[in-house]
N, C-alpha and C positions, 0 to 999 in steps of 0.2 A: 391489814385487813386485805381479807381474803378474796369478799365481793369486790374489789377493785379490778382486777383479776380478768373479770368478765366484762366482753364490751357487749354493751346493745346497742339495738338500731331504734328501738322503740322504750320509753317507759310509760307505762299509765298509771295514774294517779285515779283515787278515789275522789273524787273531786265532792258530791254532794256530803254535807255534813263534816267533811275529812279537811281539804285542802279550805273551803270557803262552809263558815259556818252558815248552812241556809232554814236552819232549823226558825229563825225568826221571819224570816221572807216567806215562807210556806205558810207560818200560820197568819200573818198580814193577807196573803193571798186568798186563802178561806175567807176570811173577813170579808174583805173587799169585792170579793166575786159573788157571795151572796147578800149583801148590804141593798140589793134592790128589793130581796124581802123583808127588809126591815131589821132596825139594829138589833133586835130579840132573837131573830131567827139568824143573824150573824155571829153574836155572841155565844149561839147553845150550836151553832157549827164550829166555832173554833174551840168549845169546850170539847167537843166530841172528837174533836181532831189531835189534840192533846192526850185526851184519855187514851187514845188508839192508834197511836203512833204509828203502829207498821201495818195499820190495814191501807190497801190501795186507794188514790185519789177517788176512781170510779163509782169502789166503793162507798166514801166516806160521802162524794155526793149524790149516791143513791140513797143512801140512810137521809141523808137532809131533805129530798125529794118526797119520800114515802113517809118521814116522822116528824119532820120538823115543820116543814109547811106542803104537806099533800095536797092543801084543795088551792093553793095561791097558784097562779100562770104568771111567767117571765116574757115578755115579747119578744121573738127572733126568731130566725129560719131552722130549720129542723129542731131535733127533740130538746128540751129541759135539758137534759143530761149531757147531751152533745155540746150545747149552747156555752154550758157551765164549765165543764170539763176545758173547753177551749179558751173561755174568759179566766179561770182559772192557770193557766198553761201560760196565758200573755200577762200575768200579772206575776209568775213564778218569774219570768222570764227578764221582765223589767226590773222586778226588786234586785234579779241577781248582779243587771248590769250596774245598777247604783251602788 
């Protein structure tokens, strides 16, 4: 096997979705992150996330705030977008650890 002739100091793995299947973790994270807006909003966010898998989380959460729950407010410091992005990141982190 030719590739065994090379010596590498570093190996890089595409961890997200390859080594660890994180798709379900991210879907659940979107649900629980948006659940404070109600179960209907959380389910709508999950549906949007699944249909638009390649869109950045920033844009998905912005869509939530612009179209799914534009009139609702969530309590917390900073903008709603920042609060939700941090909640989502924390949910994904915890989900990946388990």
